[in-house]
C-alpha positions as CSV (number, residue, x, y, z in Angstrom):
1,X,-122.7,-28.9,40.4
2,X,-120.9,-32.2,39.6
3,X,-123.4,-34.3,41.6
4,X,-126.3,-32.6,39.7
5,X,-124.5,-33.3,36.4
6,X,-124.0,-36.9,37.3
7,X,-127.6,-37.3,38.3
8,X,-128.7,-35.8,35.0
9,X,-126.5,-38.3,33.1
10,X,-127.9,-41.2,35.1
11,X,-131.4,-40.2,34.1
12,X,-130.6,-41.7,30.6
13,X,-127.8,-44.2,31.2
14,X,-127.8,-45.8,27.8
15,X,-127.4,-42.5,25.9
16,X,-124.6,-41.4,28.3
17,X,-122.9,-44.8,28.0
18,X,-123.0,-44.7,24.2
19,X,-121.6,-41.2,24.2
20,X,-118.7,-42.2,26.5
21,X,-118.1,-45.3,24.4
22,X,-117.9,-43.3,21.2
23,X,-115.2,-41.1,22.8
24,X,-113.4,-44.2,24.1
25,X,-113.2,-45.8,20.6
26,X,-111.8,-42.6,19.2
27,X,-109.2,-42.4,22.0
28,X,-108.3,-46.0,21.5
29,X,-107.7,-45.5,17.8
30,X,-105.5,-42.5,18.5
31,X,-103.5,-44.3,21.3
32,X,-102.9,-47.5,19.4
33,X,-101.9,-45.9,16.1
34,X,-99.6,-43.4,17.7
35,X,-98.2,-46.0,20.1
36,X,-97.6,-48.5,17.3
37,X,-95.8,-45.9,15.1
38,X,-93.7,-44.4,18.0
39,X,-92.8,-47.8,19.5
40,X,-91.8,-49.4,16.2
41,X,-89.7,-46.5,15.1
42,X,-88.0,-46.1,18.5
43,X,-87.2,-49.9,18.6
44,X,-85.7,-50.0,15.1
45,X,-83.7,-46.8,15.9
46,X,-82.4,-48.2,19.1
47,X,-81.4,-51.5,17.5
48,X,-79.4,-49.6,14.9
49,X,-77.4,-47.9,17.6
50,X,-75.9,-51.3,18.4
51,X,-73.7,-51.2,15.3
52,X,-70.1,-50.2,16.1
53,X,-70.0,-47.2,13.7
54,X,-70.5,-43.5,13.7
55,X,-71.9,-42.7,10.2
56,X,-74.5,-44.1,7.8
57,X,-74.3,-43.7,4.1
58,X,-77.7,-43.9,2.5
59,X,-79.2,-43.4,-1.0
60,X,-80.0,-39.7,-1.4
61,X,-83.6,-40.1,-2.4
62,X,-84.5,-43.5,-1.0
63,X,-86.9,-44.3,1.8
64,X,-84.9,-46.1,4.4
65,X,-87.9,-48.1,5.6
66,X,-88.9,-49.7,2.4
67,X,-85.7,-49.8,0.3
68,X,-84.4,-53.2,-0.8
69,X,-82.3,-52.1,-3.7
70,X,-78.5,-52.0,-4.0
71,X,-77.6,-48.7,-5.6
72,X,-74.1,-48.4,-4.2
73,X,-71.2,-50.1,-6.1
74,X,-68.1,-51.2,-4.2
75,X,-66.3,-48.2,-5.5
76,X,-68.1,-46.2,-2.8
77,X,-66.5,-48.3,-0.1
78,X,-63.1,-48.0,-1.6
79,X,-63.4,-44.2,-1.9
80,X,-64.3,-43.9,1.8
81,X,-61.4,-46.1,2.8
82,X,-59.0,-44.0,0.8
83,X,-59.9,-40.8,2.7
84,X,-56.9,-39.7,4.8
85,X,-55.5,-36.9,6.9
86,X,-52.1,-36.3,8.3
87,X,-52.6,-39.2,10.8
88,X,-53.8,-41.7,8.2
89,X,-57.2,-43.1,7.0
90,X,-60.1,-41.4,8.7
91,X,-62.2,-44.7,8.5
92,X,-61.2,-47.8,10.4
93,X,-63.8,-49.9,8.4
94,X,-66.7,-49.5,6.0
95,X,-69.5,-52.0,6.7
96,X,-71.7,-52.8,3.6
97,X,-75.3,-54.0,4.2
98,X,-77.5,-55.6,1.5
99,X,-81.2,-55.6,2.4
100,X,-83.6,-58.3,1.5
101,X,-86.9,-59.7,2.8
102,X,-87.8,-63.0,4.6
103,X,-91.0,-64.3,6.1
104,X,-90.3,-65.3,9.7
105,X,-92.2,-65.1,12.9
106,X,-95.5,-64.7,11.2
107,X,-94.6,-61.5,9.3
108,X,-92.1,-60.1,6.8
109,X,-88.7,-59.3,8.3
110,X,-85.9,-57.2,6.9
111,X,-83.0,-59.4,6.1
112,X,-79.6,-57.9,6.7
113,X,-76.9,-59.2,4.4
114,X,-73.6,-58.6,6.1
115,X,-70.0,-59.8,5.7
116,X,-69.6,-62.7,8.2
117,X,-66.2,-61.3,9.2
118,X,-67.8,-58.0,10.2
119,X,-70.6,-59.6,12.3
120,X,-68.8,-58.6,15.6
121,X,-69.3,-55.0,14.6
122,X,-73.1,-55.6,14.6
123,X,-73.2,-57.6,17.8
124,X,-71.2,-55.1,20.0
125,X,-71.4,-56.3,23.6
126,X,-74.3,-58.7,22.8
127,X,-73.6,-62.4,23.1
128,X,-74.1,-65.3,20.9
129,X,-76.6,-67.4,22.8
130,X,-76.4,-70.6,20.7
131,X,-74.5,-71.8,17.7
132,X,-72.2,-69.4,15.9
133,X,-72.5,-66.0,14.3
134,X,-72.0,-67.8,10.9
135,X,-70.0,-70.9,10.5
136,X,-69.2,-72.3,7.0
137,X,-70.3,-69.0,5.4
138,X,-67.1,-67.3,6.6
139,X,-65.0,-69.6,4.4
140,X,-67.5,-69.4,1.6
141,X,-67.3,-65.5,1.7
142,X,-63.5,-65.7,1.6
143,X,-63.7,-68.1,-1.3
144,X,-66.0,-65.7,-3.3
145,X,-63.6,-62.8,-2.6
146,X,-60.7,-64.8,-3.9
147,X,-62.6,-66.6,-6.7
148,X,-60.8,-66.9,-10.0
149,X,-62.7,-69.8,-11.6
150,X,-66.0,-69.5,-13.5
151,X,-69.2,-70.3,-11.6
152,X,-70.9,-73.8,-12.0
153,X,-73.2,-73.9,-15.0
154,X,-75.6,-76.7,-14.0
155,X,-78.2,-76.8,-11.2
156,X,-76.8,-79.5,-9.0
157,X,-73.3,-78.1,-9.1
158,X,-74.7,-74.6,-8.3
159,X,-76.6,-75.9,-5.3
160,X,-73.5,-77.7,-4.0
161,X,-71.5,-74.6,-4.6
162,X,-74.0,-72.3,-2.7
163,X,-74.7,-74.7,0.2
164,X,-71.9,-73.4,2.6
165,X,-73.2,-69.9,2.3
166,X,-76.9,-70.6,3.0
167,X,-76.8,-69.6,6.7
168,X,-78.9,-67.4,8.9
169,X,-78.3,-65.8,12.3
170,X,-81.4,-64.6,14.1
171,X,-82.1,-62.7,17.4
172,X,-83.5,-64.3,20.5
173,X,-86.9,-62.5,20.3
174,X,-87.6,-63.8,16.8
175,X,-86.4,-67.3,18.0
176,X,-89.0,-67.2,20.8
177,X,-91.8,-66.1,18.5
178,X,-91.0,-69.0,16.3
179,X,-92.9,-70.6,13.4
180,X,-96.2,-72.3,12.9
181,X,-96.0,-76.0,13.1
182,X,-98.0,-77.4,10.2
183,X,-98.9,-80.6,12.1
184,X,-100.1,-79.2,15.4
185,X,-101.0,-75.6,14.3
186,X,-99.1,-74.3,17.3
187,X,-96.2,-71.9,17.3
188,X,-92.8,-73.5,18.1
189,X,-89.5,-71.6,18.7
190,X,-86.9,-71.7,16.0
191,X,-84.0,-74.0,16.7
192,X,-80.5,-74.3,15.4
193,X,-80.6,-76.3,12.1
194,X,-84.1,-75.2,11.1
195,X,-84.5,-74.4,7.4
196,X,-86.0,-71.2,6.2
197,X,-86.9,-70.4,2.6
198,X,-85.2,-67.3,1.4
199,X,-85.2,-66.1,-2.2
200,X,-85.8,-69.7,-3.4
201,X,-83.1,-71.3,-1.3
202,X,-83.2,-73.2,2.0
203,X,-81.1,-71.3,4.5
204,X,-80.1,-73.0,7.7
205,X,-80.2,-71.2,11.1
206,X,-76.7,-71.5,12.6
207,X,-76.8,-68.9,15.3
208,X,-79.0,-67.2,17.9
209,X,-77.8,-63.8,19.3
210,X,-79.1,-61.5,22.0
211,X,-82.0,-59.3,21.2
212,X,-81.1,-55.7,20.4
213,X,-78.8,-56.1,17.4
214,X,-79.6,-54.0,14.3
215,X,-81.5,-56.7,12.5
216,X,-83.6,-59.7,13.5
217,X,-82.3,-61.8,10.7
218,X,-78.7,-61.8,9.2
219,X,-77.5,-63.6,6.1
220,X,-74.0,-63.6,4.5
221,X,-73.6,-60.5,2.2
222,X,-71.7,-62.5,-0.4
223,X,-74.4,-65.2,-0.6
224,X,-77.1,-62.6,-1.2
225,X,-75.1,-60.9,-3.8
226,X,-74.5,-64.3,-5.6
227,X,-78.2,-65.0,-5.6
228,X,-79.6,-61.6,-6.5
229,X,-76.8,-59.8,-8.4
230,X,-74.8,-62.7,-9.8
231,X,-71.9,-61.8,-7.5
232,X,-71.8,-58.1,-8.4
233,X,-70.4,-56.1,-5.4
234,X,-73.3,-53.7,-4.7
235,X,-74.8,-52.7,-1.4
236,X,-77.9,-51.0,0.0
237,X,-76.1,-48.8,2.5
238,X,-72.9,-48.5,4.5
239,X,-72.0,-48.0,8.1
240,X,-68.7,-46.2,8.6
241,X,-66.5,-46.8,11.7
242,X,-64.2,-43.8,12.1
243,X,-60.9,-43.5,13.7
244,X,-61.4,-42.6,17.4
245,X,-59.9,-39.1,17.1
246,X,-62.0,-38.1,14.1
247,X,-64.9,-35.6,14.6
248,X,-68.0,-37.4,13.2
249,X,-69.7,-34.2,12.0
250,X,-66.7,-33.0,10.1
251,X,-66.2,-36.5,8.6
252,X,-69.9,-36.6,7.5
253,X,-69.5,-33.3,5.7
254,X,-66.3,-34.5,4.1
255,X,-67.8,-37.7,2.8
256,X,-71.0,-36.0,1.7
257,X,-68.9,-33.7,-0.5
258,X,-66.9,-36.6,-1.8
259,X,-69.9,-38.8,-2.7
260,X,-72.0,-36.1,-4.3
261,X,-75.7,-35.9,-4.8
262,X,-76.2,-39.7,-5.2
263,X,-75.7,-40.4,-1.5
264,X,-76.4,-38.8,1.9
265,X,-74.1,-39.2,4.9
266,X,-75.8,-39.1,8.3
267,X,-74.7,-39.5,11.9
268,X,-75.8,-42.9,13.1
269,X,-77.3,-41.1,16.1
270,X,-79.8,-39.4,13.8
271,X,-81.1,-42.6,12.3
272,X,-84.3,-42.3,14.4
273,X,-85.0,-38.9,12.9
274,X,-84.5,-40.4,9.4
275,X,-87.0,-43.1,10.2
276,X,-89.6,-40.6,11.4
277,X,-89.1,-38.6,8.3
278,X,-89.5,-41.7,6.1
279,X,-92.6,-42.6,8.1
280,X,-94.0,-39.0,8.0
281,X,-96.7,-39.6,5.4
282,X,-98.0,-42.7,6.9
283,X,-97.9,-41.0,10.3
284,X,-99.8,-38.1,8.9
285,X,-102.5,-40.4,7.5
286,X,-102.9,-42.1,10.9
287,X,-103.1,-38.8,12.7
288,X,-105.7,-37.6,10.3
289,X,-107.7,-40.8,10.7
290,X,-107.7,-40.7,14.5
291,X,-108.3,-36.9,14.5
292,X,-111.4,-37.3,12.3
293,X,-112.7,-40.1,14.5
294,X,-112.3,-37.9,17.6
295,X,-114.1,-35.0,15.9
296,X,-117.0,-37.3,15.1
297,X,-117.0,-38.6,18.8
298,X,-117.1,-35.1,20.2
299,X,-119.8,-34.1,17.7
300,X,-121.7,-37.0,19.2
301,X,-121.4,-35.5,22.6
302,X,-122.5,-32.1,21.3
303,X,-125.6,-33.7,19.8
304,X,-126.3,-35.5,23.1
305,X,-126.0,-32.3,25.1
306,X,-128.1,-30.4,22.6
307,X,-130.8,-33.1,22.9
308,X,-130.6,-32.9,26.7
309,X,-131.2,-29.1,26.5
310,X,-134.3,-29.6,24.4
311,X,-135.7,-32.3,26.7
312,X,-135.1,-30.2,29.8
313,X,-136.4,-26.9,28.6
314,X,-139.1,-26.8,31.4
315,X,-136.5,-27.8,34.0
316,X,-134.1,-25.1,32.8
317,X,-136.9,-22.6,33.1
318,X,-137.6,-23.7,36.8
319,X,-133.9,-23.4,37.6
320,X,-133.7,-19.9,36.1
321,X,-136.8,-18.8,38.0
322,X,-135.1,-20.0,41.2
323,X,-132.2,-17.7,40.5
324,X,-129.7,-20.0,38.8
325,X,-127.4,-17.8,36.6
326,X,-126.5,-18.2,33.0
327,X,-123.0,-19.0,34.0
328,X,-124.2,-21.9,36.3
329,X,-126.3,-23.3,33.5
330,X,-123.3,-23.2,31.1
331,X,-121.1,-24.8,33.8
332,X,-123.7,-27.6,34.3
333,X,-123.6,-28.4,30.6
334,X,-119.8,-28.4,30.6
335,X,-119.7,-30.6,33.7
336,X,-122.0,-33.2,32.0
337,X,-119.9,-33.2,28.9
338,X,-116.7,-33.4,30.8
339,X,-118.0,-36.4,32.8
340,X,-119.0,-38.2,29.6
341,X,-115.6,-37.3,28.0
342,X,-113.5,-38.4,31.0
343,X,-115.4,-41.7,31.3
344,X,-114.7,-42.1,27.6
345,X,-111.0,-41.4,28.0
346,X,-110.9,-44.0,30.8
347,X,-112.6,-46.5,28.4
348,X,-110.2,-45.6,25.6
349,X,-107.1,-46.1,27.8
350,X,-108.4,-49.4,29.0
351,X,-109.2,-50.6,25.4
352,X,-105.8,-49.4,24.3
353,X,-104.0,-51.4,27.0
354,X,-106.2,-54.4,25.9
355,X,-105.2,-53.9,22.3
356,X,-101.6,-53.7,23.2
357,X,-101.8,-57.0,25.0
358,X,-103.7,-58.6,22.1
359,X,-101.1,-57.3,19.6
360,X,-98.3,-58.7,21.9
361,X,-100.0,-62.1,21.7
362,X,-101.0,-62.1,18.0
363,X,-98.0,-60.1,16.6
364,X,-95.3,-60.3,19.3
365,X,-92.7,-58.6,17.1
366,X,-94.7,-55.4,17.0
367,X,-93.9,-52.8,19.6
368,X,-96.7,-50.6,21.0
369,X,-95.5,-47.8,23.4
370,X,-98.2,-46.1,25.5
371,X,-96.0,-43.5,27.2
372,X,-97.0,-41.2,29.9
373,X,-97.0,-38.2,27.6
374,X,-99.3,-40.0,25.1
375,X,-101.7,-40.9,27.9
376,X,-101.6,-37.3,29.1
377,X,-102.4,-36.1,25.6
378,X,-105.4,-38.4,25.6
379,X,-106.7,-36.8,28.8
380,X,-106.0,-33.3,27.5
381,X,-108.0,-34.1,24.3
382,X,-110.8,-35.4,26.4
383,X,-110.9,-32.2,28.5
384,X,-110.7,-29.9,25.5
385,X,-113.1,-31.9,23.5
386,X,-115.6,-32.1,26.3
387,X,-115.6,-28.4,27.0
388,X,-115.9,-27.4,23.3
389,X,-118.7,-29.9,22.6
390,X,-120.7,-28.4,25.6
391,X,-120.3,-24.7,24.8
392,X,-123.1,-24.4,22.2
393,X,-125.7,-26.5,24.1
394,X,-124.7,-24.7,27.3
395,X,-125.1,-21.3,25.6
396,X,-128.5,-22.4,24.2
397,X,-129.6,-23.3,27.7
398,X,-128.3,-20.1,29.3
399,X,-130.2,-18.0,26.7
400,X,-133.6,-19.6,27.2
401,X,-136.3,-17.2,28.4
402,X,-137.7,-18.4,31.8
403,X,-141.3,-17.6,30.9
404,X,-141.0,-19.4,27.5
405,X,-139.3,-22.3,29.1
406,X,-141.9,-22.8,31.9
407,X,-144.7,-22.8,29.3
408,X,-142.9,-25.6,27.4
409,X,-144.5,-29.1,27.5
């Protein structure tokens, strides 16, 4: 039956190839969109796990992917630090983060504003590969915290005042992606001492750290507050490092009750779930788009198989007169559709792998994950879609009257 189905398809190679290609394009769209969403979310969630903390305090109604605001006053940090039990404070440290944006590596990067003194909590076991995890910015941050004098009121004095705090630390993956050299038009890796424009100021790269830290780009928290908030002590979110003997779930419930409806307290381990929830609407749109494309592709197969039945009316009559059953005719139609569909799935997987490679070259900071489960889903969609698209044409062929079919020209 399979050999007969293959021979039938080879009778019109172009039509069969176009049908398989249509399925392949739909499968490619599904694999790349799902792989890009899954890979990016998983990578960000994994990097967040590098922070030496157990809890995350987030704005109650904010989207954790796109937020760059600073809704939390320093009062929140102090309230958390004051929480105690019979053994003392429940939190060893509260780690404020101030989010910003910076264009590096050919795309927008989330800029993590962190206290230079707390940078080791973000690094964990990861090493500083070159330079320092902040240099002069440490003293600048301490100066701001202890500041009693008014700020400079002219531009030159302000630039001189801010200069020690204009430092960046980046991860090694971003360093390797680098920047576009305006003279040669080629990408060159970032180096220590390179200047990067951030919020109207020239920041200097002073450190390169191992890939896997929470952010790709770090700047001093105090510097970003000076630039954006005129020194006001506000933060975008907090990480909370608990005392080792404290139950994180109980601590999360306690802090959530303390902070009220303006904040939500989550386990750091659930950050990936929060990302997926924030990405849900975009993911739904991508699923709908790829699903619609697949429906159109399999309708194309249905139309192809229906055309084949009409073209082979006389041949079907001959087969029925020779004793071929209705079930065998239906199976023949399904076999042809499945062959087209499986070839299409193979094309789709090949194109998806090619797209993954191209994205790695063009946008190396994007992560596309084509997992075994996702590829299995593509095969399953191909099988189900092929069978469903062949049922009506197969039924039509099986119902043909042999005498009518033999008289067809």
